[in-house]
Structure formats: structure tokens, C-alpha cells
N, C-alpha and C positions, 0 to 999 in steps of 0.2 A: 216809379211804378207805371206801367203801360198796359192798359185793358182793351180789348178789341171786341166788339160785339159784330159778330159775324152770321152771314146768313143771306138768302136771298132778298130781293126786294119787296117792300109792302108788308114786312112782318113787324115792325115796330122798333127797329134798331136805333133809329133816331130818337124817339120817345125814351127809350131806356138810357141812350148816353146822356140826356140831358136829367134824367131822374138819379142816375149814378153820380154825375158830377155835382148835382145839388148835396146828395148824401155825403159826399166825401169833402165837400166844402163845410158842411155842417160837422164835420169832424176835424176842423181847422186845418186840411190839406189845401195847399195852393193847387189848383186844378183848372186845366182848358181842354177843349174838345177839337179833335181832329174831325172837322165835318166831312160829309161825304163829298169827294171832290169831283165825282162824275157830273154833279150837277152844273159845274163851272167848265166842263170840257168844251173846247171850241169846236170839236168834232162830233161826228155821230155817236149815238150811244144807244142802248137797249138793243133790241134786233138789229138795229141797222148798224152796229159798231163795227169798228175796223180794228186791225191790229195796231196801227198808228194811235188811233184813239185810246185804246187799252194802255198803251205803253206810256201814253202821256198821264193817263189816270194813275198808274202803277207808279211812276216817278214822281209825280206831283205829292202823290200819298206818302212816300217815303221823305220827301223834303219837308213837308209839313210836319211829320212825326219828328224828325231831326230837330227841327226849329222848336217846336214846343218843348221836347224832352230837355232841352237846355234852360228852359225858363221856369218850368213847374214840376212840382213833386209827384204829380200825377197827371197822367193824360189818358182820356177816353176817346178811343177811336170808332167812329162810325163807319165800320169797316175794316178789314185788315187787307193786305195786298193779295192775300189767297183769294178772297172773294173777287176782288177785280180781275185776277187771273182767271178765275172760272168764268167769266163773262168772255175773256179772250179766247179761252179754249172752246167755249159755245160757238163762238164766231168762226174760229180758224184752226182749232186743233190746238194740241198741246205744243209748245215752243221749248225745245231743249236749250236752246242758247239763253232763255230766261230763266229756266227752272234753278240754277244755281242761286241766282239773286232772290227768288222768291223763297226758297228754302232757307238761306242764310238770314233774310230779313225775318221770315216767320219766329225765328230764335230770339228776336229782341223784343216779343210780347211777352209780358207776366203772366197774363191769364187771357185765353181766348173764350168766349162765351157764345154758344150757337143758339140764336133764337129760331124757333120752330114756325113752319107756317101753321097759322090757326085761322086765317080767311083769305079770300082772294084778294090781290091787289086792287086799290082803288086810284083812279086818275088824280094826281095832285099837280098837274102841269107837266111833269118830267116822267114820271113812273110809267112804265109799260103795264097794260093791266091784263095781258094774256095770262091766264093760269097755267097753262102748258108750258110757257116760257119761264114763268116763276119756279114751276116744279123742277123743270130741267137744270135751271141754275142751282137750286137746292140739292139735288142729286148730285151735281158736278162738285160742288162744296165738299159733299160727304167724301166722294171720290177722292178728292185732292187730299183731303185731311188723311184718309188712309193712306194713299200712295206715298205722302211725305212722312208717314207715321207721327202726326201731330194729335195731341190730345187737346181736348177743350170740355168745358163745361157745358152739357146740355140742358137747356131749360125745359121743364116740362110743359107740354101744350095746355094742360088744365088748370094751372095755377099763376095766372099773370101777376096775381096781387102780391105774390111772394118772391118774384123773380130778382128785386134789388136786394133783398134780405139775404137771398141765395148767393148772390154774387158778392156781397159784403162779407158774408161768412167765408167765402171761397178764399178771400184775402185776409182773412183773420180780422177783419174789424167790425166793430159793434153796430147795430142798425142804428142806433141812437147815440148822440154826443154824451160823453160821460160828465155832463156838467151838474154842478151843485144845484139843489132846488133852493133858491134864495127865498122863496115866500113859504117854506115848510115850517112847521111850529115844532 
């Protein structure tokens, strides 16, 4: 099972990845995370990114997903290749030569979960804090989802506390482990 949280930067995808991984672990699934690879890119990112930087990010993401999928029952991805492609499109326009790869790889996700913008991004040492840039990427992700006819679960902006439960429900898993209460009388 491969689940990806998608959306622009600064919306809480990383936190949700860790929360979902913990929930899956409590359900006795072997699980690992594909962390956001852009943070390790040796080339410029954010508004200064280049085609080469985004190609590095997309291919590194795919490599990490392949590696972890072989070792774990579930992997939780902090982004999908579509998100990373949105940053490339923002910087340099659509790349027809890359789109077959993006579309084919998007079919490998069992569930895409779109995280909405609920506040402006805050600086964390890497993240761009421009609200306009954040919103532009969010719009591009929606445009690419539509262009590629991809479906996703869209989390509601007002109910963050229920997000992980909603994701578990989408994959037909219980919110709590079905363990016996050893201390019940």
C-alpha cells in the first residue's frame, strides 16, 4: 500500500505523514516514510528552482519509493511526483517529455490525499514563505490533477483533528487497533 499526501508547501503534509505512519504501525503494519526529497536536493529549490533540480527531485522520489515498497507493507509519501512536477511547471512550463513518466508513476499510488492551505507558510530553514507562491503551486497541483484525470481525497479545511481518521477510513482500516482489553473485568 502506498499513500501520498499531496499539496503545496507549508500545509502540514509532513506532520500528517508521521501521524498516519504511527497509526498504521499501531495496526501492526510494517511502514516507512518517503520523506520530502527536495530538502536534500543539491540544486536550487523553491522559486529559484531549475528544470534540472526538479528532475533530480522527481527521479530521487521515484527511487526512494521503489526501494521502500520492496521492504514494507505500507509506505507513506510526503508528496507524490505530481507535486514535484508542479514546481517544475511553475518554473519552466509543462514538459511533454516528462508527462508520460509522471502519469505512469501516479498510477502506482493507492491513495492520494490533498491537503488544503489553512494558513500561510512559515519559515523552517528551507520552505519559501511567499503566500502567492504557495497558492500558485496549490492551483497548479489542482490543474495537473484535472489534466491527468487523477482522483484524490480532499481533506476539509476546517477539520484537521479528523484527517487521519478520514484517511484510515478511505483505506478501510480502523482508527484504533482491534486489540483485546487485557484489564477489562
